[in-house]
SELO-20097 format. One record per atom (N, C-alpha, C): residue in three letters; atom name; x, z negated, y negated. Coordinates in nm, 2 decimals, always signed. Last residue first. Layout:
N
   code   site       px       pz       py
    ALA     CA        X        Z        Y
...
This chain:
120
   code   site       px       pz       py
    GLU      N    -0.24    +0.10    -1.18
    GLU     CA    -0.17    +0.06    -1.30
    GLU      C    -0.05    +0.16    -1.33
    LEU      N    -0.56    +0.10    -1.02
    LEU     CA    -0.42    +0.16    -1.04
    LEU      C    -0.37    +0.11    -1.17
    VAL      N    -0.73    -0.05    -0.78
    VAL     CA    -0.72    -0.05    -0.93
    VAL      C    -0.58    -0.02    -0.96
    LEU      N    -0.92    +0.07    -0.52
    LEU     CA    -0.79    +0.04    -0.57
    LEU      C    -0.79    +0.05    -0.72
    GLN      N    -1.22    -0.06    -0.37
    GLN     CA    -1.14    +0.03    -0.45
    GLN      C    -1.01    -0.02    -0.48
    ASN      N    -1.43    -0.24    -0.28
    ASN     CA    -1.37    -0.14    -0.20
    ASN      C    -1.30    -0.02    -0.28
    ASN      N    -1.52    -0.45    -0.43
    ASN     CA    -1.57    -0.32    -0.46
    ASN      C    -1.52    -0.20    -0.38
    SER      N    -1.38    -0.66    -0.31
    SER     CA    -1.53    -0.67    -0.33
    SER      C    -1.59    -0.54    -0.37
    ARG      N    -1.11    -0.59    -0.31
    ARG     CA    -1.19    -0.60    -0.18
    ARG      C    -1.34    -0.60    -0.20
    ASP      N    -0.90    -0.42    -0.47
    ASP     CA    -1.02    -0.49    -0.51
    ASP      C    -1.12    -0.48    -0.38
    ILE      N    -0.57    -0.43    -0.48
    ILE     CA    -0.68    -0.40    -0.38
    ILE      C    -0.80    -0.48    -0.42
    LYS      N    -0.39    -0.29    -0.74
    LYS     CA    -0.45    -0.41    -0.69
    LYS      C    -0.56    -0.36    -0.59
    PHE      N    -0.07    -0.14    -0.81
    PHE     CA    -0.21    -0.13    -0.78
    PHE      C    -0.26    -0.26    -0.72
    ALA      N    +0.19    -0.01    -1.02
    ALA     CA    +0.13    -0.12    -0.94
    ALA      C    -0.01    -0.08    -0.91
    THR      N    +0.29    +0.22    -1.12
    THR     CA    +0.38    +0.11    -1.12
    THR      C    +0.33    -0.01    -1.04
    ILE      N    +0.26    +0.56    -0.99
    ILE     CA    +0.20    +0.44    -1.05
    ILE      C    +0.31    +0.32    -1.04
    ASN      N    +0.22    +0.90    -1.00
    ASN     CA    +0.32    +0.79    -0.99
    ASN      C    +0.26    +0.67    -1.06
    ARG      N    +0.01    +1.10    -0.82
    ARG     CA    +0.01    +1.01    -0.94
    ARG      C    +0.12    +0.90    -0.91
    ALA      N    -0.03    +1.43    -0.71
    ALA     CA    +0.04    +1.30    -0.69
    ALA      C    +0.04    +1.23    -0.82
    SER      N    -0.12    +1.69    -0.74
    SER     CA    -0.22    +1.58    -0.76
    SER      C    -0.16    +1.44    -0.74
    LYS      N    +0.09    +1.86    -0.68
    LYS     CA    +0.03    +1.86    -0.81
    LYS      C    -0.06    +1.74    -0.84
    GLU      N    +0.14    +1.80    -0.41
    GLU     CA    +0.24    +1.78    -0.51
    GLU      C    +0.19    +1.77    -0.65
    ARG      N    -0.10    +1.88    -0.30
    ARG     CA    -0.06    +1.74    -0.29
    ARG      C    +0.04    +1.71    -0.39
    HIS      N    -0.09    +2.16    -0.34
    HIS     CA    -0.19    +2.08    -0.41
    HIS      C    -0.16    +1.93    -0.41
    ASP      N    +0.12    +2.21    -0.17
    ASP     CA    +0.13    +2.25    -0.31
    ASP      C    +0.03    +2.16    -0.39
    LYS      N    +0.02    +2.14    +0.08
    LYS     CA    +0.13    +2.06    +0.02
    LYS      C    +0.15    +2.09    -0.13
    SER      N    -0.35    +2.14    +0.07
    SER     CA    -0.21    +2.20    +0.09
    SER      C    -0.10    +2.11    +0.03
    GLU      N    -0.53    +1.83    +0.12
    GLU     CA    -0.52    +1.97    +0.09
    GLU      C    -0.38    +2.02    +0.12
    GLY      N    -0.52    +1.56    +0.17
    GLY     CA    -0.56    +1.65    +0.28
    GLY      C    -0.55    +1.80    +0.25
    PHE      N    -0.48    +1.45    -0.08
    PHE     CA    -0.37    +1.45    +0.02
    PHE      C    -0.40    +1.54    +0.14
    ASP      N    -0.73    +1.48    -0.20
    ASP     CA    -0.61    +1.56    -0.25
    ASP      C    -0.50    +1.56    -0.15
    LYS      N    -0.89    +1.31    -0.03
    LYS     CA    -0.92    +1.45    -0.04
    LYS      C    -0.80    +1.53    -0.09
    GLU      N    -0.77    +1.06    -0.07
    GLU     CA    -0.77    +1.12    +0.07
    GLU      C    -0.79    +1.27    +0.06
    THR      N    -0.58    +1.06    -0.37
    THR     CA    -0.71    +1.04    -0.30
    THR      C    -0.69    +1.10    -0.16
    TRP      N    -0.26    +0.91    -0.40
    TRP     CA    -0.34    +1.03    -0.38
    TRP      C    -0.48    +0.98    -0.34
    TYR      N    +0.03    +0.77    -0.55
    TYR     CA    -0.11    +0.76    -0.51
    TYR      C    -0.17    +0.90    -0.50
    THR      N    +0.34    +0.61    -0.51
    THR     CA    +0.27    +0.73    -0.54
    THR      C    +0.13    +0.72    -0.48
    LEU      N    +0.60    +0.40    -0.63
    LEU     CA    +0.47    +0.41    -0.56
    LEU      C    +0.40    +0.54    -0.61
    ARG      N    +0.94    +0.30    -0.58
    ARG     CA    +0.84    +0.40    -0.63
    ARG      C    +0.71    +0.39    -0.55
    GLU      N    +1.07    +0.09    -0.47
    GLU     CA    +1.13    +0.16    -0.59
    GLU      C    +1.03    +0.25    -0.66
    VAL      N    +1.04    -0.22    -0.33
    VAL     CA    +0.96    -0.10    -0.36
    VAL      C    +1.02    -0.04    -0.49
    ARG      N    +1.35    -0.30    -0.16
    ARG     CA    +1.24    -0.33    -0.26
    ARG      C    +1.16    -0.20    -0.28
    GLU      N    +1.50    -0.19    +0.05
    GLU     CA    +1.47    -0.34    +0.04
    GLU      C    +1.35    -0.37    -0.05
    ALA      N    +1.42    +0.10    +0.01
    ALA     CA    +1.47    +0.03    +0.13
    ALA      C    +1.44    -0.11    +0.13
    GLY      N    +1.16    +0.32    -0.10
    GLY     CA    +1.26    +0.21    -0.13
    GLY      C    +1.30    +0.15    +0.00
    SER      N    +0.81    +0.39    -0.15
    SER     CA    +0.95    +0.43    -0.14
    SER      C    +1.05    +0.32    -0.17
    VAL      N    +0.51    +0.45    -0.03
    VAL     CA    +0.59    +0.34    -0.07
    VAL      C    +0.74    +0.37    -0.05
    GLU      N    +0.22    +0.63    -0.11
    GLU     CA    +0.36    +0.64    -0.07
    GLU      C    +0.44    +0.52    -0.12
    ILE      N    -0.11    +0.61    -0.01
    ILE     CA    -0.01    +0.56    -0.09
    ILE      C    +0.13    +0.58    -0.03
    VAL      N    -0.43    +0.74    -0.02
    VAL     CA    -0.30    +0.75    +0.05
    VAL      C    -0.20    +0.70    -0.05
    ALA      N    -0.78    +0.64    +0.01
    ALA     CA    -0.65    +0.66    -0.07
    ALA      C    -0.54    +0.68    +0.03
    LYS      N    -1.03    +0.51    +0.06
    LYS     CA    -1.02    +0.66    +0.04
    LYS      C    -0.89    +0.70    -0.04
    TYR      N    -1.05    +0.26    +0.13
    TYR     CA    -1.04    +0.28    -0.01
    TYR      C    -1.02    +0.43    -0.05
    ASP      N    -1.05    +0.26    +0.40
    ASP     CA    -1.16    +0.19    +0.34
    ASP      C    -1.16    +0.22    +0.19
    LYS      N    -0.80    +0.39    +0.45
    LYS     CA    -0.93    +0.46    +0.47
    LYS      C    -1.04    +0.39    +0.40
    LEU      N    -0.52    +0.43    +0.34
    LEU     CA    -0.61    +0.31    +0.32
    LEU      C    -0.75    +0.37    +0.33
    GLN      N    -0.22    +0.54    +0.48
    GLN     CA    -0.36    +0.57    +0.45
    GLN      C    -0.44    +0.44    +0.45
    TRP      N    +0.10    +0.57    +0.37
    TRP     CA    +0.00    +0.48    +0.42
    TRP      C    -0.14    +0.52    +0.38
    TYR      N    +0.43    +0.66    +0.41
    TYR     CA    +0.30    +0.71    +0.37
    TYR      C    +0.19    +0.62    +0.44
    PHE      N    +0.65    +0.50    +0.52
    PHE     CA    +0.65    +0.56    +0.38
    PHE      C    +0.51    +0.60    +0.33
    GLY      N    +0.68    +0.42    +0.79
    GLY     CA    +0.66    +0.32    +0.68
    GLY      C    +0.67    +0.38    +0.54
    HIS      N    +0.90    +0.64    +0.96
    HIS     CA    +0.79    +0.54    +0.96
    HIS      C    +0.80    +0.46    +0.83
    LEU      N    +0.99    +0.97    +1.08
    LEU     CA    +1.01    +0.85    +1.00
    LEU      C    +0.89    +0.76    +1.00
    PRO      N    +1.07    +1.13    +1.39
    PRO     CA    +0.98    +1.10    +1.28
    PRO      C    +1.02    +0.97    +1.21
    HIS      N    +1.37    +1.21    +1.23
    HIS     CA    +1.23    +1.25    +1.24
    HIS      C    +1.19    +1.19    +1.37
    GLU      N    +1.66    +1.26    +1.03
    GLU     CA    +1.58    +1.17    +1.11
    GLU      C    +1.43    +1.21    +1.11
    GLY      N    +1.85    +1.39    +0.87
    GLY     CA    +1.77    +1.47    +0.97
    GLY      C    +1.68    +1.38    +1.06
    LYS      N    +1.94    +1.23    +0.68
    LYS     CA    +2.03    +1.26    +0.79
    LYS      C    +1.96    +1.33    +0.90
    PRO      N    +1.72    +1.18    +0.52
    PRO     CA    +1.84    +1.25    +0.46
    PRO      C    +1.94    +1.29    +0.57
    GLY      N    +1.42    +1.26    +0.72
    GLY     CA    +1.51    +1.18    +0.65
    GLY      C    +1.64    +1.25    +0.60
    VAL      N    +1.14    +1.46    +0.68
    VAL     CA    +1.26    +1.44    +0.75
    VAL      C    +1.35    +1.36    +0.66
    VAL      N    +0.80    +1.51    +0.75
    VAL     CA    +0.89    +1.45    +0.66
    VAL      C    +1.02    +1.42    +0.74
    ALA      N    +0.54    +1.62    +0.82
    ALA     CA    +0.67    +1.69    +0.84
    ALA      C    +0.77    +1.64    +0.74
    LEU      N    +0.36    +1.35    +0.97
    LEU     CA    +0.39    +1.44    +0.86
    LEU      C    +0.52    +1.51    +0.88
    GLY      N    +0.32    +1.15    +1.15
    GLY     CA    +0.24    +1.27    +1.17
    GLY      C    +0.27    +1.38    +1.06
    PRO      N    +0.47    +0.93    +1.06
    PRO     CA    +0.52    +1.01    +1.18
    PRO      C    +0.44    +1.14    +1.20
    THR      N    +0.31    +0.84    +0.83
    THR     CA    +0.44    +0.91    +0.81
    THR      C    +0.48    +0.99    +0.94
    ILE      N    +0.09    +0.68    +0.83
    ILE     CA    +0.07    +0.82    +0.88
    ILE      C    +0.20    +0.90    +0.86
    ASP      N    +0.00    +0.36    +0.90
    ASP     CA    +0.12    +0.44    +0.87
    ASP      C    +0.10    +0.58    +0.93
    LYS      N    -0.28    +0.23    +0.74
    LYS     CA    -0.23    +0.29    +0.87
    LYS      C    -0.11    +0.38    +0.83
    GLY      N    -0.43    -0.07    +0.61
    GLY     CA    -0.34    +0.04    +0.60
    GLY      C    -0.28    +0.09    +0.73
    GLY      N    -0.60    -0.29    +0.61
    GLY     CA    -0.64    -0.17    +0.69
    GLY      C    -0.55    -0.05    +0.67
    ASN      N    -0.48    -0.50    +0.49
    ASN     CA    -0.60    -0.44    +0.42
    ASN      C    -0.63    -0.31    +0.49
    ALA      N    -0.25    -0.56    +0.62
    ALA     CA    -0.36    -0.66    +0.63
    ALA      C    -0.49    -0.61    +0.57
    LYS      N    -0.09    -0.34    +0.54
    LYS     CA    -0.14    -0.35    +0.68
    LYS      C    -0.26    -0.45    +0.69
    ILE      N    -0.04    -0.42    +0.27
    ILE     CA    -0.11    -0.29    +0.30
    ILE      C    -0.17    -0.30    +0.44
    ILE      N    +0.10    -0.66    +0.31
    ILE     CA    -0.03    -0.66    +0.23
    ILE      C    -0.11    -0.53    +0.27
    ILE      N    +0.32    -0.57    +0.44
    ILE     CA    +0.23    -0.67    +0.51
    ILE      C    +0.10    -0.67    +0.44
    LEU      N    +0.43    -0.40    +0.25
    LEU     CA    +0.38    -0.35    +0.38
    LEU      C    +0.29    -0.44    +0.45
    ALA      N    +0.52    -0.59    +0.06
    ALA     CA    +0.42    -0.49    +0.02
    ALA      C    +0.35    -0.43    +0.15
    LYS      N    +0.71    -0.73    +0.21
    LYS     CA    +0.59    -0.80    +0.16
    LYS      C    +0.48    -0.70    +0.13
    ASP      N    +0.90    -0.53    +0.24
    ASP     CA    +0.84    -0.59    +0.36
    ASP      C    +0.71    -0.67    +0.32
    LYS      N    +0.98    -0.48    -0.02
    LYS     CA    +0.91    -0.38    +0.05
    LYS      C    +0.84    -0.44    +0.17
    PRO      N    +0.95    -0.71    -0.29
    PRO     CA    +1.01    -0.68    -0.16
    PRO      C    +0.92    -0.59    -0.08
    MET      N    +0.88    -0.53    -0.60
    MET     CA    +0.86    -0.64    -0.51
    MET      C    +0.93    -0.61    -0.38
    GLY      N    +0.93    -0.30    -0.75
    GLY     CA    +1.02    -0.41    -0.76
    GLY      C    +1.00    -0.53    -0.67
    VAL      N    +0.60    -0.21    -0.81
    VAL     CA    +0.74    -0.17    -0.81
    VAL      C    +0.83    -0.29    -0.83
    GLU      N    +0.34    -0.40    -0.64
    GLU     CA    +0.41    -0.34    -0.76
    GLU      C    +0.55    -0.30    -0.73
    ILE      N    +0.03    -0.49    -0.54
    ILE     CA    +0.15    -0.44    -0.49
    ILE      C    +0.21    -0.37    -0.62
    ARG      N    -0.19    -0.76    -0.49
    ARG     CA    -0.14    -0.67    -0.58
    ARG      C    +0.00    -0.62    -0.53
    PRO      N    -0.51    -0.88    -0.36
    PRO     CA    -0.37    -0.86    -0.35
    PRO      C    -0.32    -0.75    -0.44
    ASP      N    -0.73    -1.09    -0.54
    ASP     CA    -0.71    -0.95    -0.48
    ASP      C    -0.56    -0.93    -0.48
    ASP      N    -0.78    -1.43    -0.44
    ASP     CA    -0.72    -1.33    -0.53
    ASP      C    -0.71    -1.19    -0.46
    ALA      N    -0.87    -1.57    -0.22
    ALA     CA    -0.96    -1.54    -0.33
    ALA      C    -0.91    -1.43    -0.42
    LEU      N    -0.68    -1.64    -0.03
    LEU     CA    -0.77    -1.53    +0.00
    LEU      C    -0.86    -1.49    -0.12
    LEU      N    -0.57    -1.87    -0.15
    LEU     CA    -0.49    -1.75    -0.13
    LEU      C    -0.57    -1.63    -0.10
    SER      N    -0.78    -2.05    -0.13
    SER     CA    -0.74    -2.00    -0.27
    SER      C    -0.65    -1.88    -0.25
    LEU      N    -0.78    -2.11    +0.13
    LEU     CA    -0.89    -2.03    +0.08
    LEU      C    -0.86    -1.98    -0.06
    PRO      N    -0.55    -2.27    +0.16
    PRO     CA    -0.55    -2.14    +0.22
    PRO      C    -0.67    -2.05    +0.17
    PHE      N    -0.65    -2.50    -0.01
    PHE     CA    -0.53    -2.42    -0.05
    PHE      C    -0.53    -2.28    +0.02
    LEU      N    -0.85    -2.65    +0.11
    LEU     CA    -0.88    -2.55    +0.02
    LEU      C    -0.77    -2.46    -0.02
    PHE      N    -0.71    -2.82    +0.29
    PHE     CA    -0.82    -2.75    +0.34
    PHE      C    -0.85    -2.63    +0.24
    PHE      N    -0.51    -2.94    +0.14
    PHE     CA    -0.47    -2.86    +0.25
    PHE      C    -0.58    -2.78    +0.31
    PHE      N    -0.68    -3.09    -0.04
    PHE     CA    -0.59    -2.99    -0.09
    PHE      C    -0.55    -2.89    +0.03
    LEU      N    -0.82    -3.26    +0.13
    LEU     CA    -0.89    -3.16    +0.06
    LEU      C    -0.80    -3.05    +0.01
    VAL      N    -0.60    -3.42    +0.20
    VAL     CA    -0.67    -3.35    +0.31
    VAL      C    -0.75    -3.23    +0.24
    LEU      N    -0.54    -3.53    -0.05
    LEU     CA    -0.44    -3.45    +0.02
    LEU      C    -0.50    -3.37    +0.13
    ALA      N    -0.77    -3.67    -0.11
    ALA     CA    -0.73    -3.56    -0.20
    ALA      C    -0.63    -3.47    -0.13
    ARG      N    -0.77    -3.86    +0.08
    ARG     CA    -0.88    -3.76    +0.08
    ARG      C    -0.83    -3.64    +0.00
    MET      N    -0.55    -4.01    +0.00
    MET     CA    -0.55    -3.95    +0.13
    MET      C    -0.65    -3.84    +0.13
């Protein structure tokens, strides 16, 4: 009985111990939950981004992670199909500079202890 109580007490703490990881192919809703839980703010509505059928404003594509000085683009409908990374500084420059400085990545880990993103 004690072991069972101890398990249920320590199990949630073990979930918090690992640094969360977002990768291409994972469910998009799960990726966005992780981003939001780590201070991510949806900045898509403030950008001049138009959907394929003229939709504007769009939501849920560009995320600012202020604590990590980064902007991440999460593309895909059901699953994450593409991840793009910019530093806040590069993203804040002109659209031309933003295009040149974009880095396509396959995954990133949020290193909470060092306040940085580990890119893959």
